[in-house]
N, C-alpha and C positions, 0 to 999 in steps of 0.2 A: 504493500500500500504506500502511496505517496500523497502527501497533503497535510492538512492540519485538523486536529480534533479539539473541539472546545470542551475541555474537561472541567467538571465542577469539583474542585479540590475540597475534600472534607477535613474537618478538624482532626488534628493528631497526626496527619500525614505531612511530611516535608515534600517539597516539589520533586526532590530526588526519589522519594518513595513512590510517587505517582508514576514517574518514568520507569522505575524498576518493575512495578506491578503491570504496567502496560506492555512491557517487553514480554512478560509471561502470558498475558491475555492474547496479544496479537501475534506472538511467536516471531518477533522482529527485534533486531539488535539496534538498528539505526533509528533512534528516537531521541529527541531533545526538547527540553521545556524552554519557555520564553520569558523567564523572569521569576525570581524566587518569591514565594509567599510563605510567611512565617507558619510554623506548624499549627498555631492557634487560630490563624486566619482561615477563612473559607472563601470560595468563589471561583471566578473565571481564571483558568490556567490553560492558554492555548499550547497544545503539544504538537510538535512537528514530526512527521513520519517519513522515512525513506528520503526521497529527493527533496521533500518539503523541509528537511533540516537546514537547507541552504537559506531559508527565510528566518531562522531563529534570531539572528542579530538584528534584522530589520524590524521584526515584531517587537523586540525588546525596546525599540525606540518609540513605539506608538504610545499615544496618550492613554491613561487609565483613569477609571472612575471607581471610587470606594465609598462605602457607607461605613462610618465609624461612630463609635460611642466614646466620647471623651469624658473622663472622670476628673472633675476639678477638685482641688484641695489635697490631692495625693501625688507625691513624687516618688518614683521608684528607680532602681538602678538600671532596669531594662527599658524604662519609659512606657511599660505596659503593666497590667495588673498581675502578670505572671512572675514579676520580679520581687525583690526585697524592698519594702517600704523604707524610704530614707527620711521622709518628713511628711507630716500632715498639717494642713492649715485650715482655718475657717474660711468658708466661701461666702463672701459678702460682695457679690457683684450683681449688677442689674442686667436685664435682658438686653438693654441698649448697649451696655459696655461689651457684652459678649459679641453682639452683632458687629460693633465697630472694630473690635480687636481682630475678629476672624476675617473681616473684609480687608483689614490692613495687610494681611498676608497674601492677598491675591496679587498676581504678577510675579516677578522674579525676586527670590530672596536667597541669601546664603545660608545653607543648612549644614550644621555639623553632624556627620553621621554618628549614630549611637555606637557605643562600645559593643553592645550585643548585636552585631551584624556580621554578614558573611564577607564583608570587604577585607581584602588582604593588605597587610603592611609587612614589608620585608618577608614575603612568602608565607606569612602566618595569618589565619583568619582572626579578625578582631574578637569574635565571641570566644575563641580558644584562649586568647590572652586575658579576656575578662573573667573567664572561669578560673584562671590562675591567680586572680586578684589583682591583675595589672591594669592600670589605666594609662593609655598613652595619648599624646596630643594628636588630634585629627584635624585636617585642614577642612575649612568650610567649602562646600561645593554649591555652585549656583543651581537651583532647581526652579521650576515654574509652576505656580499654582494657578490654574486656568479659572477655577471657579470654586467657591465654598458656599453651599446652601445649608442654612440651619433648618433642620427638619422638626426638631422638638427640643425644648428646654424643660428639664425636670431636675433642678439642681439637687445634688452636685453633678448630674449627668447632662450632657449635651449630645444629641444625635445629629450628625451632619453628613452631607454628601460632598466629596472632594474630587474634582477632576484635576489631574496633574501630569507633569512630564515624567519621563523615566528617572530613576534614581532618587525619587522622593520617598522619604520615610514618614508615613502617616503618624506613627507613634512619636516621632521627633516633632512633627508639626503640633500634635496635642500638647507635648511638653513645652514647646516654645510659646504656644497660645496661653497656656497656664502661667508661664513666667511673666508674660506681658500683662496678664490680668492681675498679677501680684499674689495669686493664691496657689500657684503650681497646678500641674495636671499631668495625667497620663492617659493611655488608651485602654479602654476596657474590652472592646471587641472590634473586629474588622471584617468586612465583606467586600471582596472585589467584584463589582457588578458589571464592569465592562473593560475590555481591552480592545480599543479601536472599534471594529464592527462586531466583535465577539461579545455577546450579551449573556447575562446570567440565566435568563429565561430559556435559552437554547442549549445551555451546558448540560453535559451528561456525567453522572457519577461513574466510578469505575465498575460498580455492579451493573449499571445499565449498559455500559459499553460491552461488558462480558456477555450479557444476555443477547444483545444485538449481534455480537460476533457469532 
């Protein structure tokens, strides 16, 4: 088979796990994914098959849309709720402040990648260094937030939809918004709803793909 499958990545799987399982289901070796999703995150993961693997790097560059729940008042070492809580603060912000601060991140901004990420520094992944208790300096990288829509505010939680460029860490965005609001914040949950024209409503789970096969 040659082409692209729109996989719905379920919670608990790494992107690498999805590729490994698909190799078994489809009896193919030449398979590649198009951008890492954290194990706790769910949603759209386009996977390239056969000659389609030549498109992997191109698809990685496409814009993505996420639905995230930001938890204000809590700061963790991983910038999401899976990590160790570093500090908690009272959340005394208005809806208007939240809307204004979130919209201030639209456009280009320099984002410092989190320590708990798969980025490599001197041949070693940052999360491997983080697990050893090491924190190293990371250079800020320009990312582009195309749009932030606030879907629901139920403090301390804020549900939002974010469309962004490649290389954007949504949990870092949650952390940065929390810092700018003065109460801190982290990401509670993440769903990738779209990668370019690949949408969540058309995505298939691994079980569904196996049944179709």
